[in-house]
C-alpha positions as CSV (number, residue, x, y, z in Angstrom):
1,M,21.0,-14.0,-0.3
2,G,21.6,-10.4,-1.4
3,I,19.4,-8.3,-3.6
4,E,21.1,-6.8,-6.6
5,I,19.6,-3.7,-8.2
6,R,20.6,-3.1,-11.8
7,T,19.4,-1.5,-15.0
8,A,17.2,-3.7,-17.0
9,V,18.6,-5.1,-20.3
10,P,16.6,-6.5,-23.3
11,E,17.4,-10.1,-22.2
12,D,15.3,-9.4,-19.0
13,A,12.1,-8.8,-20.9
14,T,10.6,-12.3,-20.5
15,A,11.5,-12.5,-16.8
16,V,10.2,-9.0,-16.1
17,C,7.0,-9.9,-17.9
18,A,6.6,-12.9,-15.7
19,V,7.2,-10.7,-12.6
20,L,4.6,-8.2,-13.7
21,R,2.0,-10.8,-14.5
22,R,2.4,-12.8,-11.3
23,S,2.6,-9.7,-9.1
24,I,-0.6,-8.3,-10.6
25,T,-2.5,-11.5,-10.5
26,E,-1.4,-12.7,-7.1
27,C,-0.5,-9.6,-5.1
28,C,-3.2,-7.2,-6.4
29,A,-6.3,-9.3,-6.0
30,D,-7.8,-6.7,-3.7
31,D,-7.6,-4.3,-6.7
32,H,-8.8,-6.5,-9.6
33,Q,-11.2,-8.7,-7.4
34,N,-10.4,-11.6,-9.9
35,C,-12.5,-9.8,-12.5
36,P,-11.6,-11.3,-15.8
37,A,-12.2,-8.0,-17.7
38,I,-10.0,-6.0,-15.4
39,L,-7.3,-8.6,-15.4
40,A,-7.4,-8.8,-19.2
41,S,-7.1,-5.0,-19.5
42,W,-4.3,-4.8,-16.8
43,L,-2.3,-7.7,-18.2
44,G,-2.9,-6.9,-21.9
45,N,0.3,-5.0,-22.5
46,K,2.4,-7.2,-20.2
47,T,4.2,-9.1,-23.0
48,P,7.9,-9.6,-23.5
49,E,7.8,-7.6,-26.7
50,T,6.1,-4.6,-25.1
51,V,8.3,-4.8,-22.0
52,A,11.4,-4.7,-24.2
53,T,10.1,-1.5,-25.8
54,W,9.8,0.1,-22.4
55,F,13.5,-0.7,-21.7
56,A,14.5,0.7,-25.1
57,T,12.6,4.0,-24.6
58,P,15.3,6.6,-23.9
59,T,13.0,8.6,-21.6
60,N,12.5,5.6,-19.4
61,H,14.8,4.3,-16.6
62,T,14.0,0.7,-15.8
63,L,15.6,-1.3,-12.9
64,V,15.3,-4.9,-11.9
65,A,15.9,-6.6,-8.6
66,V,17.8,-9.8,-8.9
67,I,18.3,-12.6,-6.3
68,D,20.6,-15.5,-7.0
69,G,20.5,-14.6,-10.7
70,D,16.7,-14.5,-11.0
71,V,14.7,-11.3,-11.7
72,V,12.3,-10.9,-8.8
73,G,11.2,-7.2,-9.2
74,V,11.0,-4.3,-11.6
75,A,10.5,-0.6,-11.4
76,L,10.3,2.1,-14.1
77,L,10.6,5.9,-14.0
78,T,9.8,8.2,-16.9
79,Q,11.6,11.5,-17.4
80,A,8.3,13.1,-16.7
81,G,8.8,12.0,-13.1
82,K,6.2,9.3,-13.1
83,V,6.8,5.9,-11.5
84,S,5.0,3.6,-14.0
85,L,6.0,0.3,-12.5
86,C,7.1,-1.0,-9.1
87,Y,6.4,-4.7,-8.7
88,V,8.0,-7.7,-7.0
89,L,7.2,-11.4,-6.9
90,P,4.9,-12.5,-4.1
91,E,7.6,-14.6,-2.4
92,V,10.0,-11.6,-2.0
93,M,7.4,-9.1,-0.7
94,H,8.5,-7.4,2.6
95,R,12.2,-8.4,2.0
96,G,13.5,-5.1,0.8
97,A,13.5,-5.5,-3.0
98,G,10.7,-3.0,-3.6
99,K,12.3,-0.4,-1.3
100,L,15.7,-0.8,-3.1
101,L,14.0,-0.4,-6.5
102,L,12.2,2.7,-5.4
103,A,15.4,4.2,-4.0
104,G,17.1,3.5,-7.3
105,L,14.3,5.4,-9.2
106,E,14.6,8.3,-6.8
107,Q,18.3,8.4,-7.3
108,Q,17.8,8.5,-11.1
109,A,15.1,11.2,-10.7
110,R,17.6,13.4,-8.9
111,A,20.2,12.8,-11.6
112,W,17.7,13.9,-14.2
113,G,16.9,17.0,-12.1
114,I,13.4,15.9,-11.2
115,S,12.3,17.1,-7.8
116,V,8.8,15.6,-7.6
117,I,7.9,12.0,-8.3
118,K,4.3,11.0,-9.0
119,L,2.5,7.7,-9.2
120,K,-0.8,5.9,-9.0
121,S,-0.8,3.2,-6.4
122,T,-3.0,0.1,-6.1
123,V,-4.8,-0.6,-2.9
124,S,-2.3,-3.4,-2.4
125,A,0.7,-1.1,-2.6
126,H,-0.8,1.9,-0.7
127,D,1.0,1.2,2.6
128,F,4.3,0.5,0.8
129,F,4.4,3.9,-0.8
130,A,3.2,5.6,2.4
131,R,6.0,3.9,4.4
132,N,8.5,5.2,1.8
133,G,7.6,8.9,2.3
134,Y,5.1,9.3,-0.5
135,I,2.1,11.6,0.2
136,N,-1.4,10.4,-0.7
137,G,-3.1,13.1,-2.8
138,G,-6.5,11.3,-3.1
139,K,-8.3,8.8,-5.2
140,E,-8.1,8.5,-9.0
141,M,-9.2,5.9,-11.6
142,S,-6.5,4.0,-13.3
143,C,-6.6,3.2,-17.0
144,F,-7.4,-0.4,-16.1
145,G,-10.7,0.5,-14.4
146,I,-9.6,0.2,-10.8
147,E,-9.6,2.9,-8.1
148,S,-6.0,4.0,-7.3
149,D,-4.4,6.5,-4.9
150,F,-2.4,9.4,-6.4
151,F,0.9,9.6,-4.5
152,W,3.7,12.1,-4.8
153,K,7.0,12.8,-3.2
154,N,9.2,15.9,-3.2
155,L,12.8,14.7,-3.4
156,N,14.2,18.0,-2.2
157,E,12.4,18.2,1.1
158,P,12.9,16.0,4.2
159,V,9.8,14.1,5.2
160,T,8.2,15.7,8.2
161,D,5.0,15.2,10.1
162,A,3.5,18.3,8.4
163,S,4.5,16.9,4.9
164,L,2.6,13.7,5.6
165,D,-0.8,15.4,5.8
166,A,-2.8,13.1,3.5
167,R,-5.1,16.0,2.6
168,K,-2.4,17.8,0.6
169,R,-2.5,17.5,-3.1
170,F,0.5,17.7,-5.5
171,C,1.2,21.2,-6.6
172,G,3.8,22.1,-9.2
173,C,4.2,25.6,-7.7
174,T,7.3,26.6,-5.7
175,G,5.3,27.8,-2.7
176,Q,6.7,31.4,-3.1
């Protein structure tokens, strides 16, 4: 059973919506605490119609992970260098789909000339992003009313022990 990573197409919108809704509901319970108001806010724009518009936006790059013909994960990068989505189904967690999706976004960022990727991580995904070389820049509130971790990664620098200092905050300067 191999994992295929490919660009999302409009026909994937319904399956991607299902991935997002299940992943948020089932994998992010530590974040939403099964609070109906938070879940309603977080899931409110996760409809096939809205998802399809994300695919069609030329400044977005959306990838899907597919196993045996079924969409099992999704990730989205904006040309502003923001990872807006990186979700997998609960049954494929820790099997490499998320890592492959993230690597695909990083490849696209480099192709666009983006050197720093930023994202807000849930508590549930915190360790995933840290394992993949992202640096925790501190706590922020998400638009859904949950506390999140601001992460960033410089794609032009190798990851070193010094670069993993969690106290560092993203800075757009060149350091010169």
